[in-house]
C-alpha positions in Angstrom: 134.5 99.0 126.7 133.8 96.2 124.3 135.3 92.8 124.9 135.4 89.8 122.7 134.4 86.3 123.8 137.9 85.2 124.7 138.9 88.3 126.7 138.5 88.6 130.4 137.8 91.9 132.0 137.1 93.4 135.4 133.5 93.2 136.5 133.3 96.7 137.8 129.9 96.2 139.4 131.3 93.4 141.6 134.2 95.6 142.6 131.9 98.4 143.5 129.7 96.2 145.6 132.7 94.5 147.3 134.3 97.9 148.0 131.3 99.4 149.6 130.7 96.2 151.6 134.2 96.5 153.0 133.5 100.2 153.9 130.3 99.1 155.7 132.3 96.4 157.5 134.9 99.0 158.6 132.2 101.4 159.9 130.5 98.4 161.5 133.6 97.6 163.6 133.5 101.2 164.9 129.9 100.8 166.1 130.5 97.1 167.2 131.1 98.2 170.9 127.7 99.9 170.9 125.5 97.1 169.6 125.7 94.1 167.2 122.6 95.5 165.4 124.5 98.7 164.5 127.3 96.5 163.1 124.8 94.5 161.0 123.0 97.7 159.9 126.2 99.3 158.7 127.1 96.2 156.8 123.6 96.0 155.1 123.8 99.8 154.3 127.2 99.1 152.6 125.8 96.3 150.5 122.7 98.3 149.6 124.7 101.4 148.6 127.0 99.2 146.5 124.1 97.7 144.7 122.7 101.1 144.0 125.9 102.6 142.7 126.6 99.5 140.6 123.2 99.8 139.0 123.7 103.5 138.3 127.1 102.8 137.0 125.8 100.1 134.7 123.1 102.5 133.3 125.7 105.1 132.5 127.9 102.5 130.8 125.0 101.3 128.6 124.3 104.8 127.5 127.9 105.3 126.4 127.9 102.1 124.4 125.0 103.3 122.2 
């Protein structure tokens, strides 16, 4: 997807990271009654997984552009 300077597009990496963070938050609320550390761990896992997927998605997009 090639965009000009004046065009605004969706930043798919940010959407992926935000989505997996929300998934981690939802899972964290399930484990919240057990321990606050499980809640924080699931939130961090969600953010980390989102960063990983966004990086892999960016690599596949750069290969398609060339």
